[in-house]
C-alpha positions, 0 to 999 in steps of 0.5 A, spaced: 499 500 500 503 507 498 501 512 502 502 520 500 501 524 504 500 532 502 501 537 506 496 543 506 495 550 510 491 547 515 488 541 513 493 535 511 490 530 506 492 523 506 489 519 499 490 512 499 492 509 493 490 502 492 494 497 490 493 494 483 497 488 483 494 481 484 492 478 490 494 471 491 488 466 492 489 460 497 486 455 492 491 456 485 497 461 483 491 466 479 491 473 480 485 477 480 486 485 479 481 489 483 480 496 482 479 500 489 477 507 488 481 511 492 478 514 498 481 521 501 483 521 508 483 528 511 486 530 518 484 536 521 488 538 527 482 542 530 476 537 529 479 530 528 480 526 522 475 525 516 474 518 512 470 519 506 463 523 507 464 521 515 468 525 520 471 522 527 471 527 532 478 524 536 478 530 541 471 529 543 472 522 544 478 523 548 474 528 552 469 523 553 474 517 555 477 523 560 470 525 563 469 517 564 475 516 568 474 522 572 467 520 574 469 513 576 475 516 580 470 521 583 465 515 585 471 511 588 473 517 592 466 518 594 465 511 596 472 511 600 470 511 607 476 516 608 473 521 604 466 521 607 464 526 612 462 525 618 454 526 620 453 530 626 446 529 627 444 525 633 442 518 632 435 516 632 437 511 638 439 518 642 433 522 640 429 516 643 433 515 649 432 523 650 424 522 649 424 517 654 428 522 659 424 528 658 418 525 658 419 521 665 422 527 668 416 532 666 410 527 668 413 523 675 417 529 679 411 534 677 406 529 680 410 528 686 411 535 688 404 536 686 402 531 691 407 534 696 404 540 696 398 538 699 402 538 705 402 545 706 410 546 706 415 548 701 421 546 704 418 539 704 417 539 697 423 542 695 428 536 699 422 530 696 423 533 690 430 533 690 431 526 693 426 524 688 429 527 682 437 524 683 434 518 685 430 517 679 435 519 674 440 515 677 435 509 676 433 511 669 441 511 667 442 505 670 436 502 666 438 505 659 445 502 661 443 495 662 439 495 657 444 497 651 449 492 654 444 487 654 443 489 647 450 488 645 450 481 649 444 479 644 448 482 638 454 477 640 450 472 641 446 472 635 453 473 631 456 466 634 449 463 632 449 466 625 457 463 624 456 457 626 450 456 621 454 459 615 459 453 617 455 447 618 449 449 613 451 453 606 444 450 604 440 453 609 444 459 608 442 460 601 435 458 602 435 464 607 438 469 602 432 466 597 427 468 602 430 475 604 429 476 596 423 473 595 418 479 597 422 483 592 420 478 586 427 478 583 428 472 578 431 465 581 438 466 577 439 472 580 438 471 587 442 465 586 448 469 583 447 473 589 448 467 594 453 464 590 457 471 590 456 472 598 458 465 600 464 466 597 466 471 602 463 468 609 464 476 613 459 479 607 454 473 608 455 474 615 453 481 614 448 480 610 444 476 614 445 480 621 442 486 617 437 483 612 435 477 616 436 478 623 435 486 622 440 487 628 445 492 626 451 492 630 451 496 636 456 502 637 461 501 643 460 507 646 451 505 646 450 503 653 454 510 656 451 514 651 444 511 653 445 512 660 448 519 660 442 521 656 436 518 659 439 521 666 440 528 664 433 528 660 430 526 666 433 531 671 432 537 666 424 535 665 424 533 673 427 540 675 423 544 672 416 543 676 421 545 683 423 552 680 417 555 683 418 552 690 425 555 691 422 562 690 415 562 694 415 563 702 414 557 705 407 558 707 405 560 700 405 552 698 399 553 694 402 559 689 407 555 688 404 549 686 399 553 681 405 557 678 408 550 677 402 547 674 402 553 669 410 552 667 408 545 666 403 546 662 407 550 657 413 545 658 409 539 656 405 542 650 412 544 647 415 538 649 409 533 645 410 539 639 417 538 638 417 531 640 411 530 634 415 535 630 422 530 630 418 524 628 413 527 623 417 533 620 415 540 621 412 542 614 405 542 611 398 542 615 398 535 617 405 536 620 402 542 624 396 539 626 400 532 629 404 537 632 398 540 636 396 533 637 402 531 640 402 537 645 395 536 648 396 529 649 403 531 653 398 536 657 393 531 658 398 525 660 401 530 665 395 533 668 392 526 669 399 523 673 399 529 677 391 530 679 392 522 681 398 524 685 395 530 689 389 526 690 392 520 692 397 524 698 391 527 700 386 521 701 392 518 705 393 525 709 386 525 710 385 518 712 391 519 718 388 525 721 381 522 721 384 516 725 388 520 730 
């Protein structure tokens, strides 16, 4: 093949001159001369290469290849655990612990102080309220700590059980994988391929079974301490609110402190119920606003019933002792 390049001012035209010599066939030594029309090939430094009437944009192809490389590199960097941004938002479990501590703190100490106020001595109300407040916070914190420890122990026991199942019964674990994907309507061949890939790596299979079959994510190591501190602090802060009026009113004006405490607690219970519902359901939209109002009223009703029951019981006991003496 003879190629004679011809250089132009801005384009290089490379005509292809066919070879008129015959080509030998595989069967005999005869030759056939074939005339091939010449097709000009032009090369443009700025746009690419033109073959006949079609143009191959080499620069655009290079840009697309570079963009694909960039996407793959960026996606790999984004998926790398070292480049993940840490989420500073509180976990749902921490929010749940805070709600438990605050809800108990806003109702139980308030009911106790309301009941003790019927005795007519603010000092007694303050001392009794503080004693219950510290004891309740410690008790609630220990309950959260023990509960989180029990959850971690249950997780480790389930991991050991699942590891034994993976080692001894691969057929059963394969059946479990198919059972997990059954509600999604995937083809059996696809599920079998996924199961085979999971069984090649036992650690990945263990993680899959714990997350999607047992639905038990691995608890954090700091979970017991965080749970205990969150519940105890929430209980103490919620229970300290109804005690504030009794610190400022005179000793003989216990009923004044009670009415002020009731007013503060009604507002506190409503705000707490509204915020709790907003965190769970959301803040925007008429439906969420209505749900927030319902949550606030629900907390007010629960706290009022608890306080009323405590006051009634204390007065009934005191009245019975007075009648007996």
